N, C-alpha and C positions, 0 to 999 in steps of 0.2 A: 606738246606734239602728240597728235593720233597715233595709236598702235600701228596703223595701217601704213603711216607715213615712215615711222621708225622702222618697221619691217622692211618696208621697200629701199629705203635708204641702206640698211644693213645688207639687203640682198645686192644692190648696186655695188656696194664696196668690195663684197665677196667675188662678184663678178669682174669687177675691174683687176682685182688683185689675180685671178685667175688667168684673165686675158695677159696681163704684164707677164706672168710666169711663162705661159705658152709661147709669147713673143719672144722672151729670152731664150727659150728652147730652140725656137725656130731659127733665130740668128745666130745661134751658138755662142751668144756673149756669155763670158765668164760670171758666175752669181756673186764673185767676191767683188768684182769691179762695178757691178750695179749695186750692191751693198754699201760700197765705199761712196759711190756718187749720191746715193741717197742720204747717207749720213753727213756728207759736205752740204748738201742742200737744205737740210734740216738745221745744220749749224746757222747757214747763212741767213735763213728765215729768221731763226732765233735771234741772232745778233741785230737784226733789222729792228726787232721788237724793242731793244733796250735803249735804241736812240731817242 
């Protein structure tokens, strides 16, 4: 992967994370609930890989 593609991908991931946090603050969602939903989603995706 060329360096420019890697750096662009890294920048987009950081931007997406920042926008997600801003959205959570804007709608006043509790961070713990979002963290729990992320954990559950990760476990579901991980469990599907074992099939």
